[in-house]
Every structure is written in structure tokens, then in C-alpha cells.
PDB file with one MODEL, atoms N, CA, C and O in Angstrom:
MODEL        1
ATOM      1  N   UNK A   1      23.345   9.896  82.640  1.00  0.00           N
ATOM      2  CA  UNK A   1      23.666   9.811  81.145  1.00  0.00           C
ATOM      3  C   UNK A   1      23.737  11.375  80.530  1.00  0.00           C
ATOM      4  O   UNK A   1      22.866  12.236  80.652  1.00  0.00           O
ATOM      5  N   UNK A   2      24.894  11.480  79.905  1.00  0.00           N
ATOM      6  CA  UNK A   2      25.085  13.164  79.205  1.00  0.00           C
ATOM      7  C   UNK A   2      24.059  12.926  78.058  1.00  0.00           C
ATOM      8  O   UNK A   2      23.141  12.106  78.057  1.00  0.00           O
ATOM      9  N   UNK A   3      24.322  13.609  77.305  1.00  0.00           N
ATOM     10  CA  UNK A   3      23.550  13.023  75.406  1.00  0.00           C
ATOM     11  C   UNK A   3      24.654  12.726  74.339  1.00  0.00           C
ATOM     12  O   UNK A   3      24.479  12.439  73.155  1.00  0.00           O
ATOM     13  N   UNK A   4      25.550  12.828  74.860  1.00  0.00           N
ATOM     14  CA  UNK A   4      27.265  12.778  74.221  1.00  0.00           C
ATOM     15  C   UNK A   4      26.929  11.230  74.298  1.00  0.00           C
ATOM     16  O   UNK A   4      26.443  10.490  73.442  1.00  0.00           O
ATOM     17  N   UNK A   5      27.462  10.904  75.963  1.00  0.00           N
ATOM     18  CA  UNK A   5      27.504   9.323  75.909  1.00  0.00           C
ATOM     19  C   UNK A   5      26.039   8.614  74.939  1.00  0.00           C
ATOM     20  O   UNK A   5      26.102   7.794  74.022  1.00  0.00           O
ATOM     21  N   UNK A   6      24.888   9.220  75.490  1.00  0.00           N
ATOM     22  CA  UNK A   6      23.884   8.405  75.120  1.00  0.00           C
ATOM     23  C   UNK A   6      24.125   8.017  73.246  1.00  0.00           C
ATOM     24  O   UNK A   6      24.102   6.938  72.655  1.00  0.00           O
ATOM     25  N   UNK A   7      24.357   9.499  72.726  1.00  0.00           N
ATOM     26  CA  UNK A   7      25.005   9.634  71.325  1.00  0.00           C
ATOM     27  C   UNK A   7      25.516   8.499  70.834  1.00  0.00           C
ATOM     28  O   UNK A   7      25.088   7.747  69.959  1.00  0.00           O
ATOM     29  N   UNK A   8      26.997   8.438  71.851  1.00  0.00           N
ATOM     30  CA  UNK A   8      27.931   7.055  71.413  1.00  0.00           C
ATOM     31  C   UNK A   8      27.655   5.885  71.845  1.00  0.00           C
ATOM     32  O   UNK A   8      28.214   4.901  71.361  1.00  0.00           O
ATOM     33  N   UNK A   9      26.545   5.765  73.048  1.00  0.00           N
ATOM     34  CA  UNK A   9      26.378   4.495  73.068  1.00  0.00           C
ATOM     35  C   UNK A   9      24.912   3.858  71.939  1.00  0.00           C
ATOM     36  O   UNK A   9      24.558   2.707  71.680  1.00  0.00           O
ATOM     37  N   UNK A  10      24.673   4.447  71.745  1.00  0.00           N
ATOM     38  CA  UNK A  10      23.519   4.485  70.552  1.00  0.00           C
ATOM     39  C   UNK A  10      23.985   3.846  69.193  1.00  0.00           C
ATOM     40  O   UNK A  10      23.624   2.822  68.612  1.00  0.00           O
ATOM     41  N   UNK A  11      25.291   5.203  68.772  1.00  0.00           N
ATOM     42  CA  UNK A  11      25.341   4.568  68.169  1.00  0.00           C
ATOM     43  C   UNK A  11      26.414   2.747  67.806  1.00  0.00           C
ATOM     44  O   UNK A  11      26.096   1.915  66.957  1.00  0.00           O
ATOM     45  N   UNK A  12      27.235   2.687  68.458  1.00  0.00           N
ATOM     46  CA  UNK A  12      27.600   1.181  69.377  1.00  0.00           C
ATOM     47  C   UNK A  12      26.532   0.375  68.954  1.00  0.00           C
ATOM     48  O   UNK A  12      26.370  -0.382  67.996  1.00  0.00           O
ATOM     49  N   UNK A  13      25.768   0.763  70.013  1.00  0.00           N
ATOM     50  CA  UNK A  13      24.104  -0.477  69.464  1.00  0.00           C
ATOM     51  C   UNK A  13      23.646  -0.919  67.845  1.00  0.00           C
ATOM     52  O   UNK A  13      23.238  -2.043  67.553  1.00  0.00           O
ATOM     53  N   UNK A  14      23.829   0.354  66.752  1.00  0.00           N
ATOM     54  CA  UNK A  14      23.050  -0.031  65.896  1.00  0.00           C
ATOM     55  C   UNK A  14      23.848  -1.424  65.133  1.00  0.00           C
ATOM     56  O   UNK A  14      23.469  -2.468  64.602  1.00  0.00           O
ATOM     57  N   UNK A  15      25.545  -0.567  65.512  1.00  0.00           N
ATOM     58  CA  UNK A  15      26.493  -1.292  64.926  1.00  0.00           C
ATOM     59  C   UNK A  15      26.517  -2.895  65.199  1.00  0.00           C
ATOM     60  O   UNK A  15      26.515  -3.800  64.365  1.00  0.00           O
ATOM     61  N   UNK A  16      26.544  -2.980  66.739  1.00  0.00           N
ATOM     62  CA  UNK A  16      26.273  -4.040  66.942  1.00  0.00           C
ATOM     63  C   UNK A  16      25.326  -5.245  66.667  1.00  0.00           C
ATOM     64  O   UNK A  16      25.738  -6.405  66.666  1.00  0.00           O
ATOM     65  N   UNK A  17      24.123  -4.920  66.449  1.00  0.00           N
ATOM     66  CA  UNK A  17      22.938  -4.777  65.631  1.00  0.00           C
ATOM     67  C   UNK A  17      22.315  -4.749  64.043  1.00  0.00           C
ATOM     68  O   UNK A  17      21.184  -5.064  63.673  1.00  0.00           O
ATOM     69  N   UNK A  18      23.354  -4.303  63.325  1.00  0.00           N
ATOM     70  CA  UNK A  18      23.609  -4.479  61.823  1.00  0.00           C
ATOM     71  C   UNK A  18      25.186  -5.467  62.141  1.00  0.00           C
ATOM     72  O   UNK A  18      25.204  -6.479  61.441  1.00  0.00           O
ATOM     73  N   UNK A  19      25.795  -5.390  62.585  1.00  0.00           N
ATOM     74  CA  UNK A  19      26.260  -6.951  62.535  1.00  0.00           C
ATOM     75  C   UNK A  19      26.619  -8.430  62.561  1.00  0.00           C
ATOM     76  O   UNK A  19      27.340  -9.345  62.165  1.00  0.00           O
ATOM     77  N   UNK A  20      24.741  -7.656  63.942  1.00  0.00           N
ATOM     78  CA  UNK A  20      24.740  -9.139  64.257  1.00  0.00           C
ATOM     79  C   UNK A  20      23.741 -10.029  63.185  1.00  0.00           C
ATOM     80  O   UNK A  20      23.649 -11.255  63.119  1.00  0.00           O
ATOM     81  N   UNK A  21      22.814  -8.692  62.127  1.00  0.00           N
ATOM     82  CA  UNK A  21      21.791  -9.485  61.741  1.00  0.00           C
ATOM     83  C   UNK A  21      22.010  -9.023  60.271  1.00  0.00           C
ATOM     84  O   UNK A  21      21.111  -8.940  59.435  1.00  0.00           O
ATOM     85  N   UNK A  22      23.521  -8.690  60.034  1.00  0.00           N
ATOM     86  CA  UNK A  22      23.348  -8.600  58.603  1.00  0.00           C
ATOM     87  C   UNK A  22      23.796  -9.988  58.036  1.00  0.00           C
ATOM     88  O   UNK A  22      24.541 -10.712  58.696  1.00  0.00           O
ATOM     89  N   UNK A  23      23.236 -10.418  56.555  1.00  0.00           N
ATOM     90  CA  UNK A  23      24.001 -11.554  56.231  1.00  0.00           C
ATOM     91  C   UNK A  23      25.330 -12.061  56.242  1.00  0.00           C
ATOM     92  O   UNK A  23      26.034 -11.194  55.724  1.00  0.00           O
ATOM     93  N   UNK A  24      25.982 -12.991  56.562  1.00  0.00           N
ATOM     94  CA  UNK A  24      27.406 -13.304  56.996  1.00  0.00           C
ATOM     95  C   UNK A  24      27.686 -13.227  55.604  1.00  0.00           C
ATOM     96  O   UNK A  24      28.852 -12.832  55.620  1.00  0.00           O
ATOM     97  N   UNK A  25      27.296 -13.379  54.151  1.00  0.00           N
ATOM     98  CA  UNK A  25      27.424 -14.342  53.240  1.00  0.00           C
ATOM     99  C   UNK A  25      28.187 -12.580  52.738  1.00  0.00           C
ATOM    100  O   UNK A  25      29.319 -12.571  52.255  1.00  0.00           O
ATOM    101  N   UNK A  26      27.442 -11.296  52.926  1.00  0.00           N
ATOM    102  CA  UNK A  26      28.401 -10.268  52.540  1.00  0.00           C
ATOM    103  C   UNK A  26      29.645 -10.047  53.188  1.00  0.00           C
ATOM    104  O   UNK A  26      30.531  -9.372  52.663  1.00  0.00           O
ATOM    105  N   UNK A  27      29.718 -10.400  53.925  1.00  0.00           N
ATOM    106  CA  UNK A  27      31.472 -10.470  54.357  1.00  0.00           C
ATOM    107  C   UNK A  27      31.410  -9.323  54.788  1.00  0.00           C
ATOM    108  O   UNK A  27      32.211  -8.606  54.188  1.00  0.00           O
ATOM    109  N   UNK A  28      30.472  -8.456  56.034  1.00  0.00           N
ATOM    110  CA  UNK A  28      30.552  -6.796  55.953  1.00  0.00           C
ATOM    111  C   UNK A  28      31.059  -6.901  57.520  1.00  0.00           C
ATOM    112  O   UNK A  28      31.035  -7.840  58.316  1.00  0.00           O
ATOM    113  N   UNK A  29      31.497  -5.634  57.619  1.00  0.00           N
ATOM    114  CA  UNK A  29      31.576  -5.568  58.786  1.00  0.00           C
ATOM    115  C   UNK A  29      31.762  -3.920  59.721  1.00  0.00           C
ATOM    116  O   UNK A  29      32.674  -3.271  60.234  1.00  0.00           O
ATOM    117  N   UNK A  30      30.678  -3.840  59.578  1.00  0.00           N
ATOM    118  CA  UNK A  30      30.280  -1.799  60.206  1.00  0.00           C
ATOM    119  C   UNK A  30      30.399  -1.186  61.886  1.00  0.00           C
ATOM    120  O   UNK A  30      29.727  -1.574  62.843  1.00  0.00           O
ATOM    121  N   UNK A  31      31.549  -0.043  61.880  1.00  0.00           N
ATOM    122  CA  UNK A  31      31.931   0.704  63.184  1.00  0.00           C
ATOM    123  C   UNK A  31      30.842   1.630  63.741  1.00  0.00           C
ATOM    124  O   UNK A  31      29.696   1.681  63.293  1.00  0.00           O
ATOM    125  N   UNK A  32      31.195   2.173  64.502  1.00  0.00           N
ATOM    126  CA  UNK A  32      29.853   3.047  65.080  1.00  0.00           C
ATOM    127  C   UNK A  32      30.425   4.390  64.305  1.00  0.00           C
ATOM    128  O   UNK A  32      29.891   5.494  64.417  1.00  0.00           O
ATOM    129  N   UNK A  33      32.025   4.027  63.203  1.00  0.00           N
ATOM    130  CA  UNK A  33      32.020   5.268  62.666  1.00  0.00           C
ATOM    131  C   UNK A  33      30.856   5.512  60.849  1.00  0.00           C
ATOM    132  O   UNK A  33      30.680   6.461  60.086  1.00  0.00           O
ATOM    133  N   UNK A  34      30.331   3.998  60.901  1.00  0.00           N
ATOM    134  CA  UNK A  34      29.627   3.262  59.413  1.00  0.00           C
ATOM    135  C   UNK A  34      27.821   3.660  60.479  1.00  0.00           C
ATOM    136  O   UNK A  34      26.903   2.847  60.371  1.00  0.00           O
ATOM    137  N   UNK A  35      27.717   4.419  61.013  1.00  0.00           N
ATOM    138  CA  UNK A  35      26.560   5.079  61.817  1.00  0.00           C
ATOM    139  C   UNK A  35      26.216   6.189  62.175  1.00  0.00           C
ATOM    140  O   UNK A  35      26.975   6.720  62.986  1.00  0.00           O
ATOM    141  N   UNK A  36      25.100   6.902  61.786  1.00  0.00           N
ATOM    142  CA  UNK A  36      25.400   8.446  61.764  1.00  0.00           C
ATOM    143  C   UNK A  36      23.983   9.097  61.863  1.00  0.00           C
ATOM    144  O   UNK A  36      23.082   8.965  61.034  1.00  0.00           O
ATOM    145  N   UNK A  37      23.947   9.728  62.867  1.00  0.00           N
ATOM    146  CA  UNK A  37      22.654  10.420  63.334  1.00  0.00           C
ATOM    147  C   UNK A  37      21.845  11.219  62.500  1.00  0.00           C
ATOM    148  O   UNK A  37      22.325  12.149  61.851  1.00  0.00           O
ATOM    149  N   UNK A  38      20.494  10.881  62.469  1.00  0.00           N
ATOM    150  CA  UNK A  38      19.942  11.226  61.508  1.00  0.00           C
ATOM    151  C   UNK A  38      19.216  12.369  62.338  1.00  0.00           C
ATOM    152  O   UNK A  38      19.009  13.506  61.915  1.00  0.00           O
ATOM    153  N   UNK A  39      18.874  11.901  63.541  1.00  0.00           N
ATOM    154  CA  UNK A  39      18.288  13.868  63.853  1.00  0.00           C
ATOM    155  C   UNK A  39      18.415  13.240  65.846  1.00  0.00           C
ATOM    156  O   UNK A  39      18.739  12.098  66.169  1.00  0.00           O
ATOM    157  N   UNK A  40      18.031  14.461  66.908  1.00  0.00           N
ATOM    158  CA  UNK A  40      18.109  13.448  67.921  1.00  0.00           C
ATOM    159  C   UNK A  40      17.847  15.065  68.800  1.00  0.00           C
ATOM    160  O   UNK A  40      18.225  16.201  68.513  1.00  0.00           O
ATOM    161  N   UNK A  41      17.343  14.733  69.519  1.00  0.00           N
ATOM    162  CA  UNK A  41      16.693  15.787  71.161  1.00  0.00           C
ATOM    163  C   UNK A  41      16.517  15.203  72.525  1.00  0.00           C
ATOM    164  O   UNK A  41      16.155  14.170  73.088  1.00  0.00           O
ATOM    165  N   UNK A  42      16.934  16.327  72.743  1.00  0.00           N
ATOM    166  CA  UNK A  42      16.978  16.269  74.335  1.00  0.00           C
ATOM    167  C   UNK A  42      15.890  16.680  74.844  1.00  0.00           C
ATOM    168  O   UNK A  42      15.389  17.323  73.921  1.00  0.00           O
ATOM    169  N   UNK A  43      15.195  16.730  75.712  1.00  0.00           N
ATOM    170  CA  UNK A  43      14.453  17.028  76.780  1.00  0.00           C
ATOM    171  C   UNK A  43      14.640  16.629  77.703  1.00  0.00           C
ATOM    172  O   UNK A  43      14.387  15.426  77.646  1.00  0.00           O
ATOM    173  N   UNK A  44      15.185  17.098  79.284  1.00  0.00           N
ATOM    174  CA  UNK A  44      15.034  17.328  80.449  1.00  0.00           C
ATOM    175  C   UNK A  44      15.755  16.596  80.557  1.00  0.00           C
ATOM    176  O   UNK A  44      16.716  16.838  79.826  1.00  0.00           O
ATOM    177  N   UNK A  45      15.920  15.289  81.400  1.00  0.00           N
ATOM    178  CA  UNK A  45      16.583  14.116  81.924  1.00  0.00           C
ATOM    179  C   UNK A  45      16.672  12.914  80.756  1.00  0.00           C
ATOM    180  O   UNK A  45      17.406  11.936  80.891  1.00  0.00           O
ATOM    181  N   UNK A  46      15.721  13.160  79.465  1.00  0.00           N
ATOM    182  CA  UNK A  46      15.308  12.026  78.083  1.00  0.00           C
ATOM    183  C   UNK A  46      16.048  12.601  76.505  1.00  0.00           C
ATOM    184  O   UNK A  46      16.294  13.732  76.086  1.00  0.00           O
ATOM    185  N   UNK A  47      16.227  11.325  75.964  1.00  0.00           N
ATOM    186  CA  UNK A  47      16.765  11.514  74.667  1.00  0.00           C
ATOM    187  C   UNK A  47      16.647  10.113  73.728  1.00  0.00           C
ATOM    188  O   UNK A  47      16.625   8.891  73.878  1.00  0.00           O
ATOM    189  N   UNK A  48      16.583  11.198  72.584  1.00  0.00           N
ATOM    190  CA  UNK A  48      15.423  10.435  71.341  1.00  0.00           C
ATOM    191  C   UNK A  48      16.582  10.394  70.471  1.00  0.00           C
ATOM    192  O   UNK A  48      17.455  11.143  70.908  1.00  0.00           O
ATOM    193  N   UNK A  49      16.937   9.766  69.340  1.00  0.00           N
ATOM    194  CA  UNK A  49      17.475   9.932  68.205  1.00  0.00           C
ATOM    195  C   UNK A  49      17.079   8.971  67.164  1.00  0.00           C
ATOM    196  O   UNK A  49      16.503   7.914  67.420  1.00  0.00           O
ATOM    197  N   UNK A  50      17.387   9.346  66.041  1.00  0.00           N
ATOM    198  CA  UNK A  50      16.813   8.691  64.893  1.00  0.00           C
ATOM    199  C   UNK A  50      18.616   8.506  64.052  1.00  0.00           C
ATOM    200  O   UNK A  50      19.517   9.326  63.875  1.00  0.00           O
ATOM    201  N   UNK A  51      18.470   6.916  63.691  1.00  0.00           N
ATOM    202  CA  UNK A  51      20.133   7.007  63.157  1.00  0.00           C
ATOM    203  C   UNK A  51      20.142   5.918  62.398  1.00  0.00           C
ATOM    204  O   UNK A  51      19.348   5.063  62.791  1.00  0.00           O
ATOM    205  N   UNK A  52      20.664   5.682  61.590  1.00  0.00           N
ATOM    206  CA  UNK A  52      20.725   4.852  60.108  1.00  0.00           C
ATOM    207  C   UNK A  52      22.341   4.749  59.868  1.00  0.00           C
ATOM    208  O   UNK A  52      23.083   5.528  60.467  1.00  0.00           O
ATOM    209  N   UNK A  53      22.986   3.528  58.757  1.00  0.00           N
ATOM    210  CA  UNK A  53      24.401   3.642  58.738  1.00  0.00           C
ATOM    211  C   UNK A  53      24.513   3.842  57.448  1.00  0.00           C
ATOM    212  O   UNK A  53      23.545   4.227  56.793  1.00  0.00           O
ATOM    213  N   UNK A  54      25.715   3.608  56.897  1.00  0.00           N
ATOM    214  CA  UNK A  54      26.220   3.849  55.369  1.00  0.00           C
ATOM    215  C   UNK A  54      25.892   2.030  54.476  1.00  0.00           C
ATOM    216  O   UNK A  54      26.327   1.745  53.360  1.00  0.00           O
ATOM    217  N   UNK A  55      25.064   1.106  55.348  1.00  0.00           N
ATOM    218  CA  UNK A  55      24.733   0.331  54.980  1.00  0.00           C
ATOM    219  C   UNK A  55      23.621   0.023  53.822  1.00  0.00           C
ATOM    220  O   UNK A  55      22.541  -0.224  54.359  1.00  0.00           O
ATOM    221  N   UNK A  56      23.567  -0.028  52.631  1.00  0.00           N
ATOM    222  CA  UNK A  56      22.260   0.492  51.831  1.00  0.00           C
ATOM    223  C   UNK A  56      21.174  -0.753  51.879  1.00  0.00           C
ATOM    224  O   UNK A  56      20.764  -1.184  50.801  1.00  0.00           O
ATOM    225  N   UNK A  57      20.625  -1.430  53.309  1.00  0.00           N
ATOM    226  CA  UNK A  57      19.930  -2.249  53.612  1.00  0.00           C
ATOM    227  C   UNK A  57      18.313  -1.800  54.393  1.00  0.00           C
ATOM    228  O   UNK A  57      17.490  -2.449  55.038  1.00  0.00           O
ATOM    229  N   UNK A  58      18.408  -0.207  53.888  1.00  0.00           N
ATOM    230  CA  UNK A  58      16.890  -0.112  53.921  1.00  0.00           C
ATOM    231  C   UNK A  58      16.528   0.011  55.270  1.00  0.00           C
ATOM    232  O   UNK A  58      15.339   0.254  55.479  1.00  0.00           O
ATOM    233  N   UNK A  59      17.520  -0.138  56.550  1.00  0.00           N
ATOM    234  CA  UNK A  59      17.259  -0.467  58.050  1.00  0.00           C
ATOM    235  C   UNK A  59      17.218   0.917  58.308  1.00  0.00           C
ATOM    236  O   UNK A  59      17.982   1.537  57.568  1.00  0.00           O
ATOM    237  N   UNK A  60      16.385   1.840  59.361  1.00  0.00           N
ATOM    238  CA  UNK A  60      17.360   3.027  60.053  1.00  0.00           C
ATOM    239  C   UNK A  60      16.481   2.145  61.793  1.00  0.00           C
ATOM    240  O   UNK A  60      15.683   1.210  61.729  1.00  0.00           O
ATOM    241  N   UNK A  61      16.853   2.663  62.822  1.00  0.00           N
ATOM    242  CA  UNK A  61      16.926   2.574  64.302  1.00  0.00           C
ATOM    243  C   UNK A  61      16.439   4.300  64.969  1.00  0.00           C
ATOM    244  O   UNK A  61      16.362   5.482  64.634  1.00  0.00           O
ATOM    245  N   UNK A  62      16.206   3.332  66.160  1.00  0.00           N
ATOM    246  CA  UNK A  62      14.831   4.511  66.882  1.00  0.00           C
ATOM    247  C   UNK A  62      15.432   4.129  68.670  1.00  0.00           C
ATOM    248  O   UNK A  62      15.116   3.124  69.308  1.00  0.00           O
ATOM    249  N   UNK A  63      16.233   5.118  69.091  1.00  0.00           N
ATOM    250  CA  UNK A  63      17.456   4.869  70.391  1.00  0.00           C
ATOM    251  C   UNK A  63      16.307   6.016  71.660  1.00  0.00           C
ATOM    252  O   UNK A  63      16.702   7.178  71.747  1.00  0.00           O
ATOM    253  N   UNK A  64      14.898   5.609  72.605  1.00  0.00           N
ATOM    254  CA  UNK A  64      15.064   6.803  73.397  1.00  0.00           C
ATOM    255  C   UNK A  64      16.107   5.958  74.858  1.00  0.00           C
ATOM    256  O   UNK A  64      16.560   4.822  74.993  1.00  0.00           O
ATOM    257  N   UNK A  65      16.134   7.143  75.682  1.00  0.00           N
ATOM    258  CA  UNK A  65      17.012   7.014  77.160  1.00  0.00           C
ATOM    259  C   UNK A  65      16.035   7.626  78.002  1.00  0.00           C
ATOM    260  O   UNK A  65      15.881   8.810  78.303  1.00  0.00           O
ATOM    261  N   UNK A  66      15.155   6.197  78.454  1.00  0.00           N
ATOM    262  CA  UNK A  66      15.006   7.260  80.004  1.00  0.00           C
ATOM    263  C   UNK A  66      15.733   7.217  80.761  1.00  0.00           C
ATOM    264  O   UNK A  66      16.409   6.367  81.341  1.00  0.00           O
ATOM    265  N   UNK A  67      15.487   8.915  80.760  1.00  0.00           N
ATOM    266  CA  UNK A  67      16.254   9.649  82.583  1.00  0.00           C
ATOM    267  C   UNK A  67      16.333   8.633  83.645  1.00  0.00           C
ATOM    268  O   UNK A  67      17.235   8.026  84.222  1.00  0.00           O
ATOM    269  N   UNK A  68      14.904   8.681  83.688  1.00  0.00           N
ATOM    270  CA  UNK A  68      14.082   8.276  85.409  1.00  0.00           C
ATOM    271  C   UNK A  68      14.522   6.390  86.074  1.00  0.00           C
ATOM    272  O   UNK A  68      14.846   5.944  87.174  1.00  0.00           O
ATOM    273  N   UNK A  69      14.299   5.781  84.718  1.00  0.00           N
ATOM    274  CA  UNK A  69      14.768   4.448  84.584  1.00  0.00           C
ATOM    275  C   UNK A  69      15.588   4.529  84.560  1.00  0.00           C
ATOM    276  O   UNK A  69      15.975   4.119  85.654  1.00  0.00           O
ATOM    277  N   UNK A  70      16.976   5.039  83.599  1.00  0.00           N
ATOM    278  CA  UNK A  70      17.910   4.804  83.331  1.00  0.00           C
ATOM    279  C   UNK A  70      18.198   3.346  82.336  1.00  0.00           C
ATOM    280  O   UNK A  70      18.887   2.349  82.554  1.00  0.00           O
ATOM    281  N   UNK A  71      17.512   3.661  81.413  1.00  0.00           N
ATOM    282  CA  UNK A  71      17.079   2.294  80.675  1.00  0.00           C
ATOM    283  C   UNK A  71      17.155   2.953  78.692  1.00  0.00           C
ATOM    284  O   UNK A  71      16.422   3.882  78.353  1.00  0.00           O
ATOM    285  N   UNK A  72      18.149   2.257  77.641  1.00  0.00           N
ATOM    286  CA  UNK A  72      17.426   2.858  76.709  1.00  0.00           C
ATOM    287  C   UNK A  72      16.397   2.017  75.824  1.00  0.00           C
ATOM    288  O   UNK A  72      15.494   1.665  76.584  1.00  0.00           O
ATOM    289  N   UNK A  73      16.267   1.760  75.111  1.00  0.00           N
ATOM    290  CA  UNK A  73      14.859   1.430  74.137  1.00  0.00           C
ATOM    291  C   UNK A  73      15.451   1.602  72.583  1.00  0.00           C
ATOM    292  O   UNK A  73      15.860   2.563  71.933  1.00  0.00           O
ATOM    293  N   UNK A  74      15.304   0.342  72.355  1.00  0.00           N
ATOM    294  CA  UNK A  74      15.792   0.371  71.113  1.00  0.00           C
ATOM    295  C   UNK A  74      14.921  -0.274  69.756  1.00  0.00           C
ATOM    296  O   UNK A  74      14.370  -1.374  69.766  1.00  0.00           O
ATOM    297  N   UNK A  75      14.934   0.475  68.849  1.00  0.00           N
ATOM    298  CA  UNK A  75      13.313  -0.115  67.574  1.00  0.00           C
ATOM    299  C   UNK A  75      14.847  -0.221  66.551  1.00  0.00           C
ATOM    300  O   UNK A  75      15.947   0.330  66.522  1.00  0.00           O
ATOM    301  N   UNK A  76      13.962  -1.496  65.642  1.00  0.00           N
ATOM    302  CA  UNK A  76      15.348  -1.198  64.291  1.00  0.00           C
ATOM    303  C   UNK A  76      13.880  -1.127  62.932  1.00  0.00           C
ATOM    304  O   UNK A  76      13.069  -2.039  62.770  1.00  0.00           O
ATOM    305  N   UNK A  77      13.896  -0.266  62.412  1.00  0.00           N
ATOM    306  CA  UNK A  77      12.816  -0.680  61.406  1.00  0.00           C
ATOM    307  C   UNK A  77      13.149  -1.022  59.676  1.00  0.00           C
ATOM    308  O   UNK A  77      14.299  -0.781  59.310  1.00  0.00           O
ATOM    309  N   UNK A  78      12.609  -1.323  59.105  1.00  0.00           N
ATOM    310  CA  UNK A  78      12.876  -1.377  57.655  1.00  0.00           C
ATOM    311  C   UNK A  78      12.090  -1.241  56.988  1.00  0.00           C
ATOM    312  O   UNK A  78      11.081  -1.947  57.009  1.00  0.00           O
ATOM    313  N   UNK A  79      12.289  -0.256  56.141  1.00  0.00           N
ATOM    314  CA  UNK A  79      11.730   0.671  55.245  1.00  0.00           C
ATOM    315  C   UNK A  79      11.474  -0.516  53.624  1.00  0.00           C
ATOM    316  O   UNK A  79      12.395  -1.131  53.086  1.00  0.00           O
ATOM    317  N   UNK A  80       9.898  -0.542  53.139  1.00  0.00           N
ATOM    318  CA  UNK A  80       9.705  -1.246  52.892  1.00  0.00           C
ATOM    319  C   UNK A  80       9.174  -0.568  51.193  1.00  0.00           C
ATOM    320  O   UNK A  80       9.437  -1.012  50.076  1.00  0.00           O
ATOM    321  N   UNK A  81       8.517   0.407  51.520  1.00  0.00           N
ATOM    322  CA  UNK A  81       8.168   1.594  50.698  1.00  0.00           C
ATOM    323  C   UNK A  81       8.143   2.554  50.999  1.00  0.00           C
ATOM    324  O   UNK A  81       7.836   2.826  52.160  1.00  0.00           O
ATOM    325  N   UNK A  82       8.566   3.856  49.762  1.00  0.00           N
ATOM    326  CA  UNK A  82       8.047   5.164  49.887  1.00  0.00           C
ATOM    327  C   UNK A  82       7.268   5.069  48.202  1.00  0.00           C
ATOM    328  O   UNK A  82       7.573   4.760  47.050  1.00  0.00           O
ATOM    329  N   UNK A  83       6.212   5.515  48.915  1.00  0.00           N
ATOM    330  CA  UNK A  83       5.119   5.994  47.423  1.00  0.00           C
ATOM    331  C   UNK A  83       4.625   7.541  47.984  1.00  0.00           C
ATOM    332  O   UNK A  83       4.478   7.814  49.176  1.00  0.00           O
ATOM    333  N   UNK A  84       4.423   8.410  46.932  1.00  0.00           N
ATOM    334  CA  UNK A  84       4.793   9.387  46.762  1.00  0.00           C
ATOM    335  C   UNK A  84       3.512  10.208  46.816  1.00  0.00           C
ATOM    336  O   UNK A  84       4.093  11.201  46.377  1.00  0.00           O
ATOM    337  N   UNK A  85       1.910  10.765  47.027  1.00  0.00           N
ATOM    338  CA  UNK A  85       1.008  11.348  46.659  1.00  0.00           C
ATOM    339  C   UNK A  85       0.607  12.461  46.829  1.00  0.00           C
ATOM    340  O   UNK A  85       0.767  13.004  47.922  1.00  0.00           O
ATOM    341  N   UNK A  86      -0.422  13.497  45.127  1.00  0.00           N
ATOM    342  CA  UNK A  86      -0.167  14.738  45.441  1.00  0.00           C
ATOM    343  C   UNK A  86      -1.546  15.452  46.200  1.00  0.00           C
ATOM    344  O   UNK A  86      -2.768  15.492  46.061  1.00  0.00           O
ATOM    345  N   UNK A  87      -0.700  15.870  46.904  1.00  0.00           N
ATOM    346  CA  UNK A  87      -1.887  17.187  48.407  1.00  0.00           C
ATOM    347  C   UNK A  87      -3.020  17.307  47.948  1.00  0.00           C
ATOM    348  O   UNK A  87      -3.905  17.339  48.803  1.00  0.00           O
ATOM    349  N   UNK A  88      -3.495  17.428  46.371  1.00  0.00           N
ATOM    350  CA  UNK A  88      -4.955  17.307  46.246  1.00  0.00           C
ATOM    351  C   UNK A  88      -4.972  16.457  46.280  1.00  0.00           C
ATOM    352  O   UNK A  88      -4.041  16.405  45.476  1.00  0.00           O
ATOM    353  N   UNK A  89      -5.227  15.148  46.531  1.00  0.00           N
ATOM    354  CA  UNK A  89      -6.266  13.645  46.238  1.00  0.00           C
ATOM    355  C   UNK A  89      -5.837  13.410  48.027  1.00  0.00           C
ATOM    356  O   UNK A  89      -6.546  12.498  48.453  1.00  0.00           O
ATOM    357  N   UNK A  90      -5.148  13.822  48.850  1.00  0.00           N
ATOM    358  CA  UNK A  90      -5.230  13.871  50.072  1.00  0.00           C
ATOM    359  C   UNK A  90      -6.061  14.425  51.043  1.00  0.00           C
ATOM    360  O   UNK A  90      -5.579  15.349  51.699  1.00  0.00           O
ATOM    361  N   UNK A  91      -7.778  13.891  51.406  1.00  0.00           N
ATOM    362  CA  UNK A  91      -8.315  14.342  52.224  1.00  0.00           C
ATOM    363  C   UNK A  91      -8.847  14.643  54.243  1.00  0.00           C
ATOM    364  O   UNK A  91      -9.701  15.480  54.539  1.00  0.00           O
TER     365      UNK A  91
ENDMDL
END
């Protein structure tokens, strides 16, 4: 699978996942155009991408292509909190 096909597939996976898990009362439906790549890399036959959507639900997604096995591993995460610490306080 080319990296371009991987990115196309992962955007569709995120859109499908979001639509399947979104609160039905929101009445929203997203497409792969509402999914964006935060970061991606390709090394040899493997690819990885971090993705998010235009939906303000705090979710982000990670997709990894194992080129040897021809499998995509998909993780969905929810950000619960963002805390800032002074560098002087970190040991």
C-alpha cells in the first residue's frame, strides 16, 4: 500500500469511527474531508499517522500500517486534560 493510499484509508476510517460513535442527537455526519492529518511518517514499508477531525469532541486517532502483515492498526483517544508545568518544577 502506498503512503497516499494509507492516508486516504485512515481518513475514511476516522470518519466512519466518528460517525459510528458520535452522539446521535447531535445530528452531525462527517466525511473524510472533515478529517485532517496532524502528523505522518513512512519508514520502509510501514506508515504511521496521527489524525483529528473538525468535531470539537477532544478525540484524536493513531493509525499504523504494518507493511509486512498488510494490516492497519487503529487507536482512538480522548484528551481529558492538558496541564502546563514550569520547567523549573520538573525533576
